[in-house]
A tleap script that builds the chain and sets N, CA, C and O, in Angstrom:
source leaprc.protein.ff14SB
mol = sequence {
  NMET THR LEU ILE SER GLN ARG VAL ALA LEU
  ALA ARG GLU GLY ALA ASN ASP LYS VAL ILE
  CYS ARG MET ALA SER GLY TRP ALA VAL MET
  GLY ASP VAL GLN PHE LEU GLU GLY TYR CYS
  LEU LEU LEU PRO ASP PRO VAL VAL PRO SER
  LEU ASN ASP LEU ASP PRO ALA ALA ARG ALA
  THR TYR LEU LEU ASP MET ALA ARG LEU GLY
  ASP ALA VAL LEU GLN ALA THR GLY ALA LEU
  ARG MET ASN TYR GLU ILE LEU GLY ASN THR
  GLU PRO GLU LEU HIE CYS HIE LEU PHE PRO
  ARG TYR ALA HIE GLU PRO GLU GLN HIE ARG
  LYS MET PRO VAL TRP PHE TYR ASP TRP LYS
  THR ALA ILE PRO TYR ALA GLU GLU THR HIE
  GLY ALA LEU ARG LYS LYS LEU ALA GLN LEU
  LEU GLU GLY SER CALA
}
set mol.1.N position { 114.177 75.121 86.065 }
set mol.1.CA position { 113.659 76.424 86.463 }
set mol.1.C position { 113.657 76.500 87.995 }
set mol.1.O position { 113.182 75.583 88.665 }
set mol.2.N position { 114.183 77.581 88.535 }
set mol.2.CA position { 114.242 77.742 89.987 }
set mol.2.C position { 112.874 78.120 90.549 }
set mol.2.O position { 111.951 78.472 89.815 }
set mol.3.N position { 112.777 78.037 91.862 }
set mol.3.CA position { 111.526 78.373 92.538 }
set mol.3.C position { 111.122 79.827 92.266 }
set mol.3.O position { 109.946 80.111 92.041 }
set mol.4.N position { 112.085 80.737 92.286 }
set mol.4.CA position { 111.773 82.156 92.049 }
set mol.4.C position { 111.216 82.326 90.640 }
set mol.4.O position { 110.187 82.975 90.454 }
set mol.5.N position { 111.887 81.750 89.651 }
set mol.5.CA position { 111.400 81.837 88.263 }
set mol.5.C position { 110.016 81.221 88.120 }
set mol.5.O position { 109.169 81.756 87.405 }
set mol.6.N position { 109.782 80.104 88.795 }
set mol.6.CA position { 108.461 79.462 88.747 }
set mol.6.C position { 107.390 80.374 89.326 }
set mol.6.O position { 106.314 80.523 88.748 }
set mol.7.N position { 107.690 80.990 90.480 }
set mol.7.CA position { 106.693 81.856 91.128 }
set mol.7.C position { 106.392 83.089 90.279 }
set mol.7.O position { 105.244 83.527 90.213 }
set mol.8.N position { 107.410 83.652 89.632 }
set mol.8.CA position { 107.192 84.814 88.765 }
set mol.8.C position { 106.362 84.401 87.554 }
set mol.8.O position { 105.447 85.124 87.160 }
set mol.9.N position { 106.663 83.261 86.966 }
set mol.9.CA position { 105.876 82.777 85.822 }
set mol.9.C position { 104.411 82.588 86.213 }
set mol.9.O position { 103.513 82.965 85.460 }
set mol.10.N position { 104.169 82.008 87.382 }
set mol.10.CA position { 102.791 81.834 87.855 }
set mol.10.C position { 102.108 83.185 88.081 }
set mol.10.O position { 100.929 83.344 87.766 }
set mol.11.N position { 102.839 84.149 88.621 }
set mol.11.CA position { 102.267 85.482 88.843 }
set mol.11.C position { 101.873 86.119 87.512 }
set mol.11.O position { 100.792 86.697 87.396 }
set mol.12.N position { 102.732 86.016 86.523 }
set mol.12.CA position { 102.428 86.575 85.193 }
set mol.12.C position { 101.160 85.958 84.608 }
set mol.12.O position { 100.386 86.632 83.929 }
set mol.13.N position { 100.957 84.667 84.880 }
set mol.13.CA position { 99.794 83.941 84.341 }
set mol.13.C position { 98.537 84.135 85.186 }
set mol.13.O position { 97.467 83.645 84.824 }
set mol.14.N position { 98.658 84.849 86.314 }
set mol.14.CA position { 97.525 85.007 87.208 }
set mol.14.C position { 97.230 83.749 87.996 }
set mol.14.O position { 96.113 83.570 88.481 }
set mol.15.N position { 98.226 82.863 88.134 }
set mol.15.CA position { 98.022 81.567 88.779 }
set mol.15.C position { 98.755 81.437 90.112 }
set mol.15.O position { 98.845 80.335 90.653 }
set mol.16.N position { 99.277 82.528 90.647 }
set mol.16.CA position { 99.954 82.496 91.943 }
set mol.16.C position { 98.998 83.098 92.970 }
set mol.16.O position { 98.795 84.312 92.988 }
set mol.17.N position { 98.411 82.261 93.822 }
set mol.17.CA position { 97.391 82.715 94.769 }
set mol.17.C position { 97.954 83.573 95.900 }
set mol.17.O position { 97.191 84.100 96.709 }
set mol.18.N position { 99.253 83.716 95.966 }
set mol.18.CA position { 99.870 84.515 97.028 }
set mol.18.C position { 100.222 85.929 96.571 }
set mol.18.O position { 100.767 86.709 97.352 }
set mol.19.N position { 99.921 86.266 95.331 }
set mol.19.CA position { 100.254 87.602 94.825 }
set mol.19.C position { 99.476 88.659 95.584 }
set mol.19.O position { 98.255 88.583 95.725 }
set mol.20.N position { 100.205 89.636 96.063 }
set mol.20.CA position { 99.600 90.823 96.676 }
set mol.20.C position { 99.283 91.808 95.563 }
set mol.20.O position { 98.151 92.271 95.431 }
set mol.21.N position { 100.304 92.124 94.760 }
set mol.21.CA position { 100.106 93.019 93.626 }
set mol.21.C position { 101.364 93.054 92.762 }
set mol.21.O position { 102.436 92.606 93.170 }
set mol.22.N position { 101.205 93.590 91.577 }
set mol.22.CA position { 102.331 93.863 90.680 }
set mol.22.C position { 102.898 95.201 91.106 }
set mol.22.O position { 102.153 96.160 91.305 }
set mol.23.N position { 104.194 95.272 91.246 }
set mol.23.CA position { 104.868 96.525 91.577 }
set mol.23.C position { 105.761 96.895 90.394 }
set mol.23.O position { 105.921 96.100 89.469 }
set mol.24.N position { 106.332 98.074 90.417 }
set mol.24.CA position { 107.164 98.524 89.300 }
set mol.24.C position { 108.315 97.567 89.022 }
set mol.24.O position { 108.682 97.362 87.865 }
set mol.25.N position { 108.886 96.979 90.068 }
set mol.25.CA position { 110.066 96.124 89.898 }
set mol.25.C position { 109.750 94.636 89.818 }
set mol.25.O position { 110.620 93.843 89.456 }
set mol.26.N position { 108.534 94.246 90.147 }
set mol.26.CA position { 108.221 92.826 90.167 }
set mol.26.C position { 106.921 92.538 90.884 }
set mol.26.O position { 105.932 93.250 90.709 }
set mol.27.N position { 106.924 91.486 91.698 }
set mol.27.CA position { 105.712 90.990 92.331 }
set mol.27.C position { 105.863 90.949 93.846 }
set mol.27.O position { 106.822 90.377 94.364 }
set mol.28.N position { 104.922 91.550 94.547 }
set mol.28.CA position { 104.818 91.403 96.000 }
set mol.28.C position { 103.957 90.182 96.240 }
set mol.28.O position { 102.844 90.088 95.722 }
set mol.29.N position { 104.472 89.240 97.030 }
set mol.29.CA position { 103.747 87.999 97.304 }
set mol.29.C position { 103.812 87.664 98.787 }
set mol.29.O position { 104.772 88.010 99.474 }
set mol.30.N position { 102.791 86.995 99.261 }
set mol.30.CA position { 102.786 86.494 100.631 }
set mol.30.C position { 103.741 85.308 100.719 }
set mol.30.O position { 103.930 84.583 99.742 }
set mol.31.N position { 104.344 85.111 101.897 }
set mol.31.CA position { 105.196 83.955 102.116 }
set mol.31.C position { 104.388 82.672 102.165 }
set mol.31.O position { 103.206 82.688 102.508 }
set mol.32.N position { 105.019 81.576 101.826 }
set mol.32.CA position { 104.354 80.274 101.853 }
set mol.32.C position { 103.891 79.899 103.248 }
set mol.32.O position { 102.903 79.182 103.410 }
set mol.33.N position { 104.602 80.383 104.253 }
set mol.33.CA position { 104.228 80.151 105.646 }
set mol.33.C position { 104.067 81.504 106.324 }
set mol.33.O position { 104.629 82.508 105.886 }
set mol.34.N position { 103.288 81.508 107.402 }
set mol.34.CA position { 102.991 82.767 108.087 }
set mol.34.C position { 103.249 82.638 109.590 }
set mol.34.O position { 102.396 82.995 110.402 }
set mol.35.N position { 104.415 82.133 109.953 }
set mol.35.CA position { 104.752 82.067 111.378 }
set mol.35.C position { 104.860 83.463 111.957 }
set mol.35.O position { 104.643 83.661 113.152 }
set mol.36.N position { 105.194 84.431 111.121 }
set mol.36.CA position { 105.089 85.847 111.459 }
set mol.36.C position { 104.085 86.436 110.473 }
set mol.36.O position { 104.376 86.588 109.286 }
set mol.37.N position { 102.907 86.763 110.977 }
set mol.37.CA position { 101.835 87.220 110.089 }
set mol.37.C position { 102.287 88.444 109.297 }
set mol.37.O position { 102.731 89.444 109.861 }
set mol.38.N position { 102.164 88.337 107.990 }
set mol.38.CA position { 102.576 89.418 107.113 }
set mol.38.C position { 103.895 89.146 106.415 }
set mol.38.O position { 104.354 89.971 105.625 }
set mol.39.N position { 104.523 87.991 106.695 }
set mol.39.CA position { 105.753 87.636 105.989 }
set mol.39.C position { 105.466 87.622 104.501 }
set mol.39.O position { 104.524 86.974 104.047 }
set mol.40.N position { 106.279 88.338 103.749 }
set mol.40.CA position { 106.089 88.394 102.309 }
set mol.40.C position { 107.443 88.499 101.604 }
set mol.40.O position { 108.491 88.597 102.241 }
set mol.41.N position { 107.388 88.476 100.298 }
set mol.41.CA position { 108.596 88.555 99.482 }
set mol.41.C position { 108.363 89.517 98.333 }
set mol.41.O position { 107.229 89.758 97.921 }
set mol.42.N position { 109.458 90.059 97.825 }
set mol.42.CA position { 109.431 90.851 96.599 }
set mol.42.C position { 110.247 90.078 95.572 }
set mol.42.O position { 111.446 89.860 95.745 }
set mol.43.N position { 109.572 89.666 94.496 }
set mol.43.CA position { 110.200 88.903 93.419 }
set mol.43.C position { 110.381 89.813 92.212 }
set mol.43.O position { 109.417 90.439 91.774 }
set mol.44.N position { 111.588 89.903 91.663 }
set mol.44.CA position { 111.793 90.799 90.524 }
set mol.44.C position { 111.199 90.225 89.241 }
set mol.44.O position { 111.119 89.008 89.072 }
set mol.45.N position { 110.792 91.092 88.362 }
set mol.45.CA position { 110.319 90.678 87.048 }
set mol.45.C position { 110.811 91.715 86.041 }
set mol.45.O position { 110.300 92.835 86.010 }
set mol.46.N position { 111.790 91.360 85.224 }
set mol.46.CA position { 112.306 90.018 84.989 }
set mol.46.C position { 113.227 89.541 86.125 }
set mol.46.O position { 113.807 90.336 86.865 }
set mol.47.N position { 113.335 88.212 86.228 }
set mol.47.CA position { 114.181 87.586 87.235 }
set mol.47.C position { 115.647 87.796 86.846 }
set mol.47.O position { 116.028 87.645 85.685 }
set mol.48.N position { 116.453 88.147 87.846 }
set mol.48.CA position { 117.901 88.328 87.659 }
set mol.48.C position { 118.626 87.575 88.776 }
set mol.48.O position { 118.024 87.275 89.807 }
set mol.49.N position { 119.912 87.266 88.582 }
set mol.49.CA position { 120.644 86.522 89.612 }
set mol.49.C position { 120.792 87.257 90.941 }
set mol.49.O position { 120.696 86.634 91.998 }
set mol.50.N position { 121.022 88.565 90.908 }
set mol.50.CA position { 121.257 89.288 92.157 }
set mol.50.C position { 120.962 90.768 91.976 }
set mol.50.O position { 120.777 91.246 90.857 }
set mol.51.N position { 120.922 91.478 93.084 }
set mol.51.CA position { 120.718 92.930 93.060 }
set mol.51.C position { 121.785 93.606 92.213 }
set mol.51.O position { 121.507 94.597 91.538 }
set mol.52.N position { 122.983 93.088 92.245 }
set mol.52.CA position { 124.095 93.673 91.512 }
set mol.52.C position { 123.967 93.509 90.006 }
set mol.52.O position { 124.695 94.150 89.248 }
set mol.53.N position { 123.048 92.656 89.564 }
set mol.53.CA position { 122.828 92.470 88.135 }
set mol.53.C position { 121.824 93.461 87.550 }
set mol.53.O position { 121.587 93.464 86.342 }
set mol.54.N position { 121.238 94.298 88.396 }
set mol.54.CA position { 120.318 95.337 87.928 }
set mol.54.C position { 121.102 96.600 87.612 }
set mol.54.O position { 122.086 96.911 88.282 }
set mol.55.N position { 120.666 97.325 86.593 }
set mol.55.CA position { 121.305 98.618 86.335 }
set mol.55.C position { 120.881 99.578 87.438 }
set mol.55.O position { 119.947 99.273 88.181 }
set mol.56.N position { 121.534 100.727 87.570 }
set mol.56.CA position { 121.236 101.623 88.702 }
set mol.56.C position { 119.759 102.017 88.828 }
set mol.56.O position { 119.236 102.080 89.940 }
set mol.57.N position { 119.090 102.281 87.720 }
set mol.57.CA position { 117.680 102.689 87.796 }
set mol.57.C position { 116.809 101.519 88.273 }
set mol.57.O position { 115.947 101.703 89.133 }
set mol.58.N position { 117.025 100.339 87.730 }
set mol.58.CA position { 116.242 99.169 88.137 }
set mol.58.C position { 116.529 98.807 89.587 }
set mol.58.O position { 115.629 98.390 90.315 }
set mol.59.N position { 117.769 98.963 90.004 }
set mol.59.CA position { 118.146 98.682 91.400 }
set mol.59.C position { 117.414 99.638 92.339 }
set mol.59.O position { 116.877 99.218 93.363 }
set mol.60.N position { 117.394 100.913 91.990 }
set mol.60.CA position { 116.702 101.903 92.823 }
set mol.60.C position { 115.213 101.603 92.891 }
set mol.60.O position { 114.607 101.728 93.955 }
set mol.61.N position { 114.617 101.210 91.778 }
set mol.61.CA position { 113.195 100.871 91.747 }
set mol.61.C position { 112.908 99.674 92.637 }
set mol.61.O position { 111.936 99.680 93.392 }
set mol.62.N position { 113.749 98.644 92.555 }
set mol.62.CA position { 113.558 97.451 93.368 }
set mol.62.C position { 113.649 97.789 94.852 }
set mol.62.O position { 112.804 97.365 95.640 }
set mol.63.N position { 114.653 98.535 95.227 }
set mol.63.CA position { 114.834 98.869 96.645 }
set mol.63.C position { 113.719 99.783 97.158 }
set mol.63.O position { 113.308 99.657 98.311 }
set mol.64.N position { 113.227 100.695 96.327 }
set mol.64.CA position { 112.096 101.534 96.723 }
set mol.64.C position { 110.841 100.680 96.887 }
set mol.64.O position { 110.094 100.865 97.848 }
set mol.65.N position { 110.597 99.749 95.967 }
set mol.65.CA position { 109.454 98.849 96.108 }
set mol.65.C position { 109.565 98.017 97.381 }
set mol.65.O position { 108.568 97.783 98.065 }
set mol.66.N position { 110.768 97.575 97.695 }
set mol.66.CA position { 110.997 96.804 98.914 }
set mol.66.C position { 110.588 97.628 100.140 }
set mol.66.O position { 109.900 97.119 101.024 }
set mol.67.N position { 111.002 98.876 100.197 }
set mol.67.CA position { 110.658 99.748 101.326 }
set mol.67.C position { 109.156 100.045 101.349 }
set mol.67.O position { 108.555 100.073 102.423 }
set mol.68.N position { 108.545 100.267 100.192 }
set mol.68.CA position { 107.097 100.513 100.130 }
set mol.68.C position { 106.321 99.307 100.638 }
set mol.68.O position { 105.343 99.459 101.370 }
set mol.69.N position { 106.751 98.110 100.254 }
set mol.69.CA position { 106.094 96.898 100.728 }
set mol.69.C position { 106.263 96.777 102.241 }
set mol.69.O position { 105.315 96.418 102.940 }
set mol.70.N position { 107.437 97.068 102.747 }
set mol.70.CA position { 107.659 97.046 104.192 }
set mol.70.C position { 106.782 98.050 104.917 }
set mol.70.O position { 106.237 97.742 105.977 }
set mol.71.N position { 106.637 99.246 104.363 }
set mol.71.CA position { 105.758 100.253 104.968 }
set mol.71.C position { 104.321 99.740 105.047 }
set mol.71.O position { 103.642 99.920 106.059 }
set mol.72.N position { 103.868 99.103 103.975 }
set mol.72.CA position { 102.494 98.587 103.947 }
set mol.72.C position { 102.307 97.481 104.989 }
set mol.72.O position { 101.279 97.438 105.665 }
set mol.73.N position { 103.291 96.587 105.123 }
set mol.73.CA position { 103.188 95.514 106.114 }
set mol.73.C position { 103.151 96.101 107.522 }
set mol.73.O position { 102.355 95.669 108.355 }
set mol.74.N position { 104.004 97.077 107.788 }
set mol.74.CA position { 103.994 97.724 109.109 }
set mol.74.C position { 102.631 98.339 109.402 }
set mol.74.O position { 102.087 98.167 110.492 }
set mol.75.N position { 102.088 99.051 108.434 }
set mol.75.CA position { 100.800 99.714 108.629 }
set mol.75.C position { 99.672 98.703 108.819 }
set mol.75.O position { 98.795 98.898 109.661 }
set mol.76.N position { 99.694 97.630 108.041 }
set mol.76.CA position { 98.599 96.656 108.093 }
set mol.76.C position { 98.647 95.762 109.321 }
set mol.76.O position { 97.605 95.301 109.788 }
set mol.77.N position { 99.835 95.508 109.852 }
set mol.77.CA position { 99.969 94.536 110.936 }
set mol.77.C position { 100.227 95.148 112.305 }
set mol.77.O position { 99.987 94.499 113.323 }
set mol.78.N position { 100.712 96.383 112.346 }
set mol.78.CA position { 101.093 96.977 113.621 }
set mol.78.C position { 102.384 96.395 114.184 }
set mol.78.O position { 102.656 96.538 115.376 }
set mol.79.N position { 103.183 95.740 113.340 }
set mol.79.CA position { 104.459 95.183 113.775 }
set mol.79.C position { 105.370 96.296 114.301 }
set mol.79.O position { 105.199 97.469 113.969 }
set mol.80.N position { 106.331 95.902 115.123 }
set mol.80.CA position { 107.286 96.868 115.682 }
set mol.80.C position { 108.301 97.349 114.657 }
set mol.80.O position { 108.692 98.516 114.647 }
set mol.81.N position { 108.717 96.439 113.802 }
set mol.81.CA position { 109.745 96.762 112.811 }
set mol.81.C position { 109.709 95.743 111.691 }
set mol.81.O position { 109.003 94.738 111.770 }
set mol.82.N position { 110.479 96.011 110.645 }
set mol.82.CA position { 110.615 95.071 109.528 }
set mol.82.C position { 112.059 94.620 109.437 }
set mol.82.O position { 112.984 95.405 109.648 }
set mol.83.N position { 112.241 93.350 109.123 }
set mol.83.CA position { 113.552 92.812 108.764 }
set mol.83.C position { 113.507 92.518 107.271 }
set mol.83.O position { 112.556 91.912 106.777 }
set mol.84.N position { 114.529 92.947 106.566 }
set mol.84.CA position { 114.641 92.728 105.121 }
set mol.84.C position { 115.849 91.830 104.884 }
set mol.84.O position { 116.935 92.090 105.401 }
set mol.85.N position { 115.656 90.776 104.104 }
set mol.85.CA position { 116.768 89.865 103.840 }
set mol.85.C position { 116.822 89.505 102.362 }
set mol.85.O position { 115.867 88.976 101.793 }
set mol.86.N position { 117.965 89.808 101.760 }
set mol.86.CA position { 118.249 89.394 100.393 }
set mol.86.C position { 119.423 88.426 100.511 }
set mol.86.O position { 120.554 88.842 100.764 }
set mol.87.N position { 119.153 87.145 100.328 }
set mol.87.CA position { 120.197 86.143 100.524 }
set mol.87.C position { 120.615 85.520 99.183 }
set mol.87.O position { 121.694 85.818 98.670 }
set mol.88.N position { 119.780 84.676 98.630 }
set mol.88.CA position { 120.088 84.073 97.340 }
set mol.88.C position { 121.038 82.899 97.379 }
set mol.88.O position { 121.527 82.474 96.332 }
set mol.89.N position { 121.315 82.361 98.555 }
set mol.89.CA position { 122.246 81.235 98.646 }
set mol.89.C position { 121.604 79.916 98.227 }
set mol.89.O position { 122.238 79.095 97.564 }
set mol.90.N position { 120.344 79.715 98.614 }
set mol.90.CA position { 119.637 78.486 98.251 }
set mol.90.C position { 118.959 78.643 96.902 }
set mol.90.O position { 119.056 77.764 96.046 }
set mol.91.N position { 118.281 79.749 96.714 }
set mol.91.CA position { 117.633 80.082 95.436 }
set mol.91.C position { 118.438 81.225 94.827 }
set mol.91.O position { 118.244 82.378 95.212 }
set mol.92.N position { 119.342 80.932 93.880 }
set mol.92.CA position { 120.279 81.945 93.389 }
set mol.92.C position { 119.693 82.939 92.389 }
set mol.92.O position { 120.266 83.186 91.327 }
set mol.93.N position { 118.544 83.501 92.749 }
set mol.93.CA position { 117.933 84.577 91.973 }
set mol.93.C position { 117.434 85.620 92.964 }
set mol.93.O position { 117.021 85.293 94.077 }
set mol.94.N position { 117.478 86.869 92.545 }
set mol.94.CA position { 117.105 87.965 93.429 }
set mol.94.C position { 115.699 87.770 93.973 }
set mol.94.O position { 114.760 87.498 93.226 }
set mol.95.N position { 115.572 87.912 95.264 }
set mol.95.CA position { 114.279 87.978 95.951 }
set mol.95.C position { 114.567 88.504 97.347 }
set mol.95.O position { 115.608 88.205 97.932 }
set mol.96.N position { 113.643 89.282 97.871 }
set mol.96.CA position { 113.802 89.839 99.207 }
set mol.96.C position { 112.716 89.285 100.108 }
set mol.96.O position { 111.532 89.319 99.770 }
set mol.97.N position { 113.133 88.771 101.270 }
set mol.97.CA position { 112.202 88.343 102.311 }
set mol.97.C position { 111.922 89.548 103.195 }
set mol.97.O position { 112.851 90.243 103.606 }
set mol.98.N position { 110.659 89.801 103.490 }
set mol.98.CA position { 110.281 90.875 104.404 }
set mol.98.C position { 109.567 90.245 105.593 }
set mol.98.O position { 108.495 89.654 105.455 }
set mol.99.N position { 110.183 90.383 106.762 }
set mol.99.CA position { 109.664 89.769 107.975 }
set mol.99.C position { 109.240 90.829 108.974 }
set mol.99.O position { 110.087 91.564 109.482 }
set mol.100.N position { 107.939 90.931 109.273 }
set mol.100.CA position { 107.517 91.817 110.361 }
set mol.100.C position { 107.936 91.185 111.684 }
set mol.100.O position { 107.863 89.967 111.847 }
set mol.101.N position { 108.369 92.009 112.616 }
set mol.101.CA position { 108.769 91.512 113.931 }
set mol.101.C position { 107.838 92.120 114.970 }
set mol.101.O position { 107.485 93.297 114.905 }
set mol.102.N position { 107.450 91.281 115.935 }
set mol.102.CA position { 106.409 91.627 116.892 }
set mol.102.C position { 106.894 91.524 118.340 }
set mol.102.O position { 107.783 90.732 118.655 }
set mol.103.N position { 106.294 92.340 119.216 }
set mol.103.CA position { 106.594 92.282 120.651 }
set mol.103.C position { 106.136 90.964 121.253 }
set mol.103.O position { 106.711 90.507 122.241 }
set mol.104.N position { 105.115 90.347 120.678 }
set mol.104.CA position { 104.560 89.107 121.233 }
set mol.104.C position { 105.344 87.860 120.823 }
set mol.104.O position { 104.963 86.753 121.205 }
set mol.105.N position { 106.418 88.005 120.062 }
set mol.105.CA position { 107.212 86.832 119.685 }
set mol.105.C position { 107.830 86.214 120.930 }
set mol.105.O position { 108.152 86.928 121.880 }
set mol.106.N position { 108.000 84.897 120.938 }
set mol.106.CA position { 108.664 84.259 122.083 }
set mol.106.C position { 110.046 84.871 122.317 }
set mol.106.O position { 110.764 85.191 121.370 }
set mol.107.N position { 110.398 85.025 123.566 }
set mol.107.CA position { 111.662 85.656 123.943 }
set mol.107.C position { 112.859 85.039 123.204 }
set mol.107.O position { 113.752 85.761 122.760 }
set mol.108.N position { 112.877 83.706 123.071 }
set mol.108.CA position { 114.020 83.044 122.445 }
set mol.108.C position { 114.138 83.357 120.952 }
set mol.108.O position { 115.182 83.102 120.352 }
set mol.109.N position { 113.078 83.908 120.346 }
set mol.109.CA position { 113.109 84.236 118.918 }
set mol.109.C position { 113.163 85.734 118.634 }
set mol.109.O position { 113.630 86.146 117.572 }
set mol.110.N position { 112.696 86.535 119.556 }
set mol.110.CA position { 112.463 87.945 119.296 }
set mol.110.C position { 113.686 88.684 118.735 }
set mol.110.O position { 113.535 89.521 117.845 }
set mol.111.N position { 114.865 88.398 119.227 }
set mol.111.CA position { 116.056 89.131 118.796 }
set mol.111.C position { 116.958 88.315 117.877 }
set mol.111.O position { 118.065 88.735 117.541 }
set mol.112.N position { 116.475 87.158 117.482 }
set mol.112.CA position { 117.255 86.269 116.623 }
set mol.112.C position { 116.745 86.371 115.182 }
set mol.112.O position { 115.614 86.799 114.953 }
set mol.113.N position { 117.573 85.982 114.216 }
set mol.113.CA position { 117.068 85.907 112.837 }
set mol.113.C position { 115.898 84.929 112.759 }
set mol.113.O position { 115.832 83.969 113.527 }
set mol.114.N position { 114.986 85.173 111.839 }
set mol.114.CA position { 113.791 84.339 111.727 }
set mol.114.C position { 114.105 82.904 111.337 }
set mol.114.O position { 113.257 82.023 111.477 }
set mol.115.N position { 115.280 82.668 110.863 }
set mol.115.CA position { 115.650 81.317 110.437 }
set mol.115.C position { 115.747 80.374 111.633 }
set mol.115.O position { 115.857 79.162 111.448 }
set mol.116.N position { 115.708 80.910 112.868 }
set mol.116.CA position { 115.711 80.069 114.061 }
set mol.116.C position { 114.319 79.533 114.401 }
set mol.116.O position { 114.189 78.646 115.245 }
set mol.117.N position { 113.282 80.059 113.755 }
set mol.117.CA position { 111.941 79.491 113.918 }
set mol.117.C position { 111.904 78.107 113.270 }
set mol.117.O position { 112.713 77.801 112.395 }
set mol.118.N position { 110.969 77.285 113.704 }
set mol.118.CA position { 110.777 75.970 113.102 }
set mol.118.C position { 109.859 76.131 111.889 }
set mol.118.O position { 108.637 76.177 112.028 }
set mol.119.N position { 110.445 76.214 110.731 }
set mol.119.CA position { 109.689 76.441 109.506 }
set mol.119.C position { 108.827 75.241 109.139 }
set mol.119.O position { 107.825 75.398 108.442 }
set mol.120.N position { 109.190 74.063 109.588 }
set mol.120.CA position { 108.428 72.855 109.244 }
set mol.120.C position { 107.075 72.817 109.940 }
set mol.120.O position { 106.142 72.186 109.443 }
set mol.121.N position { 106.958 73.485 111.086 }
set mol.121.CA position { 105.684 73.489 111.805 }
set mol.121.C position { 104.951 74.828 111.670 }
set mol.121.O position { 103.945 75.058 112.340 }
set mol.122.N position { 105.454 75.699 110.812 }
set mol.122.CA position { 104.845 77.022 110.634 }
set mol.122.C position { 103.479 76.904 109.955 }
set mol.122.O position { 103.224 75.971 109.194 }
set mol.123.N position { 102.624 77.855 110.243 }
set mol.123.CA position { 101.282 77.905 109.654 }
set mol.123.C position { 101.412 78.213 108.159 }
set mol.123.O position { 101.975 79.244 107.793 }
set mol.124.N position { 100.896 77.329 107.287 }
set mol.124.CA position { 100.966 77.615 105.851 }
set mol.124.C position { 100.025 78.761 105.483 }
set mol.124.O position { 98.991 78.965 106.120 }
set mol.125.N position { 100.405 79.505 104.441 }
set mol.125.CA position { 99.521 80.547 103.926 }
set mol.125.C position { 98.232 79.884 103.461 }
set mol.125.O position { 98.256 78.869 102.765 }
set mol.126.N position { 97.109 80.472 103.855 }
set mol.126.CA position { 95.793 80.013 103.396 }
set mol.126.C position { 94.946 81.247 103.133 }
set mol.126.O position { 94.863 82.143 103.973 }
set mol.127.N position { 94.330 81.290 101.990 }
set mol.127.CA position { 93.517 82.449 101.620 }
set mol.127.C position { 92.415 82.703 102.644 }
set mol.127.O position { 92.109 83.856 102.947 }
set mol.128.N position { 91.814 81.640 103.178 }
set mol.128.CA position { 90.739 81.805 104.163 }
set mol.128.C position { 91.235 82.522 105.419 }
set mol.128.O position { 90.501 83.298 106.030 }
set mol.129.N position { 92.460 82.260 105.789 }
set mol.129.CA position { 93.025 82.830 107.012 }
set mol.129.C position { 93.761 84.141 106.757 }
set mol.129.O position { 93.648 85.080 107.546 }
set mol.130.N position { 94.513 84.211 105.665 }
set mol.130.CA position { 95.413 85.335 105.428 }
set mol.130.C position { 94.994 86.233 104.263 }
set mol.130.O position { 95.642 87.245 103.995 }
set mol.131.N position { 93.923 85.869 103.576 }
set mol.131.CA position { 93.489 86.628 102.407 }
set mol.131.C position { 93.125 88.068 102.709 }
set mol.131.O position { 93.400 88.956 101.902 }
set mol.132.N position { 92.510 88.315 103.858 }
set mol.132.CA position { 92.140 89.701 104.200 }
set mol.132.C position { 93.390 90.571 104.333 }
set mol.132.O position { 93.392 91.724 103.902 }
set mol.133.N position { 94.443 90.027 104.924 }
set mol.133.CA position { 95.696 90.783 105.042 }
set mol.133.C position { 96.314 91.002 103.668 }
set mol.133.O position { 96.795 92.097 103.379 }
set mol.134.N position { 96.310 89.989 102.825 }
set mol.134.CA position { 96.840 90.129 101.463 }
set mol.134.C position { 96.111 91.248 100.718 }
set mol.134.O position { 96.737 92.065 100.044 }
set mol.135.N position { 94.791 91.275 100.845 }
set mol.135.CA position { 93.997 92.313 100.174 }
set mol.135.C position { 94.264 93.690 100.765 }
set mol.135.O position { 94.326 94.673 100.027 }
set mol.136.N position { 94.422 93.779 102.079 }
set mol.136.CA position { 94.727 95.047 102.743 }
set mol.136.C position { 96.083 95.588 102.261 }
set mol.136.O position { 96.229 96.785 102.013 }
set mol.137.N position { 97.054 94.707 102.136 }
set mol.137.CA position { 98.370 95.128 101.631 }
set mol.137.C position { 98.250 95.662 100.207 }
set mol.137.O position { 98.865 96.673 99.868 }
set mol.138.N position { 97.465 94.991 99.382 }
set mol.138.CA position { 97.268 95.452 97.997 }
set mol.138.C position { 96.647 96.847 97.987 }
set mol.138.O position { 97.063 97.710 97.213 }
set mol.139.N position { 95.654 97.067 98.843 }
set mol.139.CA position { 95.014 98.393 98.927 }
set mol.139.C position { 96.004 99.459 99.352 }
set mol.139.O position { 96.041 100.545 98.773 }
set mol.140.N position { 96.803 99.156 100.355 }
set mol.140.CA position { 97.790 100.118 100.845 }
set mol.140.C position { 98.826 100.436 99.778 }
set mol.140.O position { 99.228 101.590 99.629 }
set mol.141.N position { 99.259 99.433 99.042 }
set mol.141.CA position { 100.262 99.654 97.996 }
set mol.141.C position { 99.683 100.429 96.828 }
set mol.141.O position { 100.378 101.254 96.235 }
set mol.142.N position { 98.441 100.186 96.488 }
set mol.142.CA position { 97.800 100.960 95.419 }
set mol.142.C position { 97.716 102.423 95.794 }
set mol.142.O position { 97.893 103.299 94.947 }
set mol.143.N position { 97.443 102.693 97.072 }
set mol.143.CA position { 97.318 104.064 97.546 }
set mol.143.C position { 98.635 104.792 97.704 }
set mol.143.O position { 98.653 106.017 97.825 }
set mol.144.N position { 99.762 104.046 97.705 }
set mol.144.CA position { 101.057 104.710 97.892 }
set mol.144.C position { 101.857 104.818 96.607 }
set mol.144.O position { 102.998 105.279 96.623 }
set mol.145.N position { 101.274 104.398 95.502 }
set mol.145.CA position { 102.010 104.413 94.223 }
set mol.145.C position { 102.259 105.815 93.739 }
set mol.145.O position { 102.863 106.006 92.683 }
savepdb mol mol.pdb
quit
């Protein structure tokens, strides 16, 4: 079972502590690390290999949920913009990374893809530290449904 499938299974069971909320297309979850506060992902439910494996209606729903989640992150964090990345090269199942980008980022990172950050030293998600933001995102998404 891949990491994406595992995370979706945990979300269904109520055992994924990073869940923001259930959306029409899947699960909004906080990222495992928060080097950029508000980093989150959209995991489809059911899990599929790629965006191209969704029928047109499901694809539209997923992409709309992705934009809604990005809107909520922008509103909650005051970030300058959102970066959306659907890769699937390492984990070959659909998932979208949503990265808020900030003016206060170090110059050497600000205009580069987030993959240039040192992920090994990034701040791990912790409910004590990031839970208020997770809850705020859930409130914003409930209000925009």
